[in-house]
C-alpha positions in Angstrom: 0.0 0.0 0.0 1.2 3.5 -0.7 0.7 6.7 1.3 0.4 10.3 0.3 0.8 13.6 2.2 -2.1 16.0 1.6 -3.4 19.4 2.7 -6.5 21.5 2.0 -6.3 24.0 -0.8 -8.7 26.7 -2.0 -12.3 25.9 -2.8 -12.1 22.6 -0.8 -9.7 21.1 -3.3 -7.3 18.5 -1.7 -3.7 19.0 -2.6 -1.1 16.3 -2.8 2.6 16.8 -2.1 4.4 16.9 -5.5 7.2 14.4 -6.4 10.0 16.8 -7.2 11.5 14.2 -9.6 8.4 14.5 -11.8 8.1 18.3 -11.8 9.7 21.2 -10.2 7.2 23.8 -11.2 5.2 23.7 -8.0 5.1 22.0 -4.6 1.4 20.9 -4.4 -0.9 19.4 -7.0 -4.4 18.1 -7.2 -3.2 15.5 -9.8 -2.5 12.1 -8.2 -0.1 11.2 -11.0 2.3 13.9 -9.9 2.0 13.2 -6.2 4.9 11.8 -4.1 4.3 8.2 -3.1 5.5 6.8 0.1 5.7 3.0 0.7 5.9 3.3 4.4 3.5 5.3 6.5 6.3 6.3 8.9 8.2 7.9 6.0 5.1 9.9 5.0 4.6 11.0 8.6 8.1 12.2 8.8 7.6 14.3 5.7 4.2 15.6 6.9 5.8 16.7 10.2 8.3 18.8 8.4 5.5 20.9 6.9 3.9 23.7 8.9 1.0 25.3 7.1 -2.5 24.1 6.4 -2.3 21.0 8.6 -0.7 18.4 6.4 -1.8 14.8 7.0 -1.1 11.3 5.7 -3.6 9.1 3.8 -3.5 5.7 2.1 -3.9 5.0 -1.6 -7.6 4.2 -1.4 -8.5 7.5 0.2 -6.2 9.3 -2.3 -8.2 7.9 -5.2 -11.5 9.0 -3.7 -10.1 12.5 -3.0 -8.8 12.7 -6.6 -12.3 11.9 -7.9 -13.8 14.6 -5.6 -11.1 17.0 -6.9 -12.1 16.3 -10.5 -15.7 17.1 -9.8 -14.9 20.3 -7.8 -12.5 21.5 -10.5 -15.1 20.8 -13.2 -17.7 22.9 -11.3 -15.3 25.7 -10.8 -14.2 25.9 -14.4 -16.3 28.0 -16.7 -16.8 27.1 -20.3 -15.3 29.8 -22.6 -18.5 30.0 -24.7 -21.0 30.2 -21.8 -23.3 33.2 -21.7 -21.6 34.3 -18.5 -18.1 34.3 -20.1 -19.4 36.3 -23.1 -21.0 38.9 -20.8 -24.6 38.0 -21.8 -26.3 37.6 -18.5 
């Protein structure tokens, strides 16, 4: 089983700690494919304890998949279609 370090982002989106070997553009992501995987819960706890802000915590891979699905739905709701009447200023 793998473990992930998470925190709460804006608009109730869960953020995963980024694997810096995969990308160095940012530290947190909502994409599970870019998240750092830990194979021991103790290693994930050590990393989470190094972080200060936004109450980071450790979850297992099953919870991570569920949170990624929730993130997908939240992000889809937050995005606005470029041709919607609101985006064109027609409301």
